[in-house]
ZADO-1210 file (C-alpha; in nm, 4 decimals, padded with zeros to 6 digits):
<atoms>
<atom x="10.9964" y="06.7992" z="09.4050" code="MET" pos="1"/>
<atom x="11.3016" y="06.7433" z="09.5804" code="ARG" pos="2"/>
<atom x="11.3121" y="06.4009" z="09.7881" code="ASP" pos="3"/>
<atom x="10.9142" y="06.4218" z="09.8070" code="PRO" pos="4"/>
<atom x="10.9118" y="06.0666" z="09.9065" code="ARG" pos="5"/>
<atom x="11.0893" y="06.1820" z="10.2516" code="ASN" pos="6"/>
<atom x="10.9537" y="06.5120" z="10.2865" code="ARG" pos="7"/>
<atom x="10.5623" y="06.4169" z="10.2574" code="LEU" pos="8"/>
<atom x="10.6551" y="06.2030" z="10.5712" code="ALA" pos="9"/>
<atom x="10.8399" y="06.4840" z="10.7934" code="GLN" pos="10"/>
<atom x="10.6518" y="06.7442" z="11.0003" code="VAL" pos="11"/>
<atom x="10.8293" y="06.8909" z="11.3479" code="GLN" pos="12"/>
<atom x="10.6448" y="07.1453" z="11.5728" code="GLY" pos="13"/>
<atom x="10.4883" y="07.2250" z="11.8818" code="PRO" pos="14"/>
<atom x="10.0581" y="07.2183" z="11.9101" code="LEU" pos="15"/>
<atom x="10.0417" y="07.5678" z="12.0974" code="ILE" pos="16"/>
<atom x="10.2385" y="07.8261" z="11.9066" code="PHE" pos="17"/>
<atom x="10.5850" y="07.9081" z="12.0307" code="ASN" pos="18"/>
<atom x="10.5515" y="07.6004" z="12.2612" code="ASP" pos="19"/>
<atom x="10.8836" y="07.4442" z="12.2150" code="TYR" pos="20"/>
<atom x="10.9449" y="07.3374" z="12.5861" code="ASP" pos="21"/>
<atom x="10.5970" y="07.1287" z="12.5527" code="ASN" pos="22"/>
<atom x="10.4761" y="07.2694" z="12.8741" code="LEU" pos="23"/>
<atom x="10.1600" y="07.3242" z="12.7684" code="GLN" pos="24"/>
<atom x="10.0885" y="07.0775" z="12.4432" code="ALA" pos="25"/>
<atom x="10.3277" y="06.8119" z="12.2452" code="GLY" pos="26"/>
<atom x="10.4722" y="06.8112" z="11.9293" code="ASN" pos="27"/>
<atom x="10.2539" y="06.7969" z="11.5489" code="VAL" pos="28"/>
<atom x="10.2397" y="06.4501" z="11.4219" code="THR" pos="29"/>
<atom x="10.1105" y="06.4211" z="11.0751" code="LEU" pos="30"/>
<atom x="09.7487" y="06.2181" z="11.2748" code="ASP" pos="31"/>
<atom x="09.7137" y="06.5885" z="11.3995" code="THR" pos="32"/>
<atom x="09.3869" y="06.6738" z="11.2702" code="LEU" pos="33"/>
<atom x="09.3518" y="07.0130" z="11.1094" code="VAL" pos="34"/>
<atom x="08.9879" y="07.1722" z="11.0266" code="ASP" pos="35"/>
<atom x="09.0304" y="07.3281" z="10.6620" code="ILE" pos="36"/>
<atom x="08.6546" y="07.4465" z="10.7105" code="GLY" pos="37"/>
<atom x="08.3689" y="07.3872" z="10.4729" code="VAL" pos="38"/>
<atom x="08.6058" y="07.2501" z="10.1700" code="SER" pos="39"/>
<atom x="08.6745" y="06.8936" z="10.3477" code="ALA" pos="40"/>
<atom x="08.6107" y="06.9624" z="10.7557" code="GLY" pos="41"/>
<atom x="08.8914" y="06.8107" z="10.9833" code="PRO" pos="42"/>
<atom x="09.1552" y="06.6244" z="10.8409" code="ILE" pos="43"/>
<atom x="09.4781" y="06.4501" z="10.9272" code="SER" pos="44"/>
<atom x="09.7875" y="06.6533" z="10.8013" code="ILE" pos="45"/>
<atom x="09.9355" y="06.3632" z="10.6481" code="ARG" pos="46"/>
<atom x="09.6426" y="06.4089" z="10.4156" code="ASP" pos="47"/>
<atom x="09.7656" y="06.7843" z="10.3338" code="THR" pos="48"/>
<atom x="10.1189" y="06.7256" z="10.2391" code="MET" pos="49"/>
<atom x="10.1030" y="06.6118" z="09.8929" code="ASP" pos="50"/>
<atom x="09.8924" y="06.9033" z="09.7118" code="ILE" pos="51"/>
<atom x="09.8586" y="06.7008" z="09.4304" code="GLU" pos="52"/>
<atom x="09.6814" y="06.3620" z="09.5522" code="ASN" pos="53"/>
<atom x="09.4537" y="06.5191" z="09.8135" code="THR" pos="54"/>
<atom x="09.1640" y="06.7329" z="09.8523" code="ILE" pos="55"/>
<atom x="09.3724" y="07.0239" z="09.7095" code="PHE" pos="56"/>
<atom x="09.4422" y="06.8959" z="09.3573" code="CYS" pos="57"/>
<atom x="09.6683" y="07.1621" z="09.3076" code="TYR" pos="58"/>
<atom x="09.9453" y="07.1381" z="09.0283" code="LYS" pos="59"/>
<atom x="10.2183" y="07.3967" z="08.9726" code="TYR" pos="60"/>
<atom x="10.4129" y="07.3392" z="08.5812" code="ASP" pos="61"/>
<atom x="10.7687" y="07.4861" z="08.7592" code="GLU" pos="62"/>
<atom x="10.8356" y="07.4409" z="09.0978" code="LEU" pos="63"/>
<atom x="11.1998" y="07.6480" z="09.1148" code="TYR" pos="64"/>
</atoms>
């Protein structure tokens, strides 16, 4: 809950593990698709960022 307005719209890193020079692929974006299996199939990272308002529906009483 620390600055969710900005944090839910931030993602970074290479598409391929340890490819920080982007020699094999580009960087992850919020529109990058991830396959979470039988739960939902391929969805964008944007749709996974807010665990309380997506298909995950997690709710924590206390974060810290």
